[in-house]
N, C-alpha and C positions, 0 to 999 in steps of 0.2 A: 140543472143542466146534465145531460147524459154524459157519461164518461166516454170520450172519443178514443181513449187508449186501450179499451178492452179488446180482447182477441179470443176467438173460439178455439184457436190452436195454440196450446202452450208451447213455449220454446222459441217461437218466431214472433218478434214484435210487429204489431200492425201499424202502418204509417198513419199519421194524423191526417186531418183534412187538408193540411197545407203540404203534405208529402214528406214531412220531417220524420226521420227514424227515431225510435225510442232508444235512449241511451241508458246504460247502466249508471248508477251513482258514481262509480270510479271514472267512467268516461266523461260524465258531466263535470266532475271536479277537475279532470285534466284539461278539458277544453276551457273551463272558466279561468284556470291559472294561466293557461297559454294566452288567452285574450287579455287578461289583466297585464301580463308582462308586455305584450305588444302595445298596450295603451300607455305604458310607462309607469305602471304601478310598482310599488316597492313593498317588500315584506319587513322593512325596517320600521320599528315603532316610532323612533324619533322623527323620521321623515313624515310618517303619517300625522303625528302631532303637529309638526310645523305646517303641513298642508291644511290641516283642519283649522288651525288658528288663522290662516289667511282667509278662509271662507266663512267661518262661524264665529262671529263676535257677539259676546253677551251684551245685551242692552243694560245700561246702568239703571239702578232702581230709581223710581220717580222721586223727585226732591220733596214732594209734599206727603210722602208715605202711602200713596194709593197704588 
């Protein structure tokens, strides 16, 4: 697939087919963190572990050893 983000003019990002602007890594990080906070995400490791345990439960090993 051809790279749709290429530009013949350095310095000004070329919009993608959908019209989205190219973001720097710092802008992407900032927007991701902002969206995560709006969604109710937390940076607390204990809260993450508690949420993970609610949705991901390990299956017990089979009784017959298979």
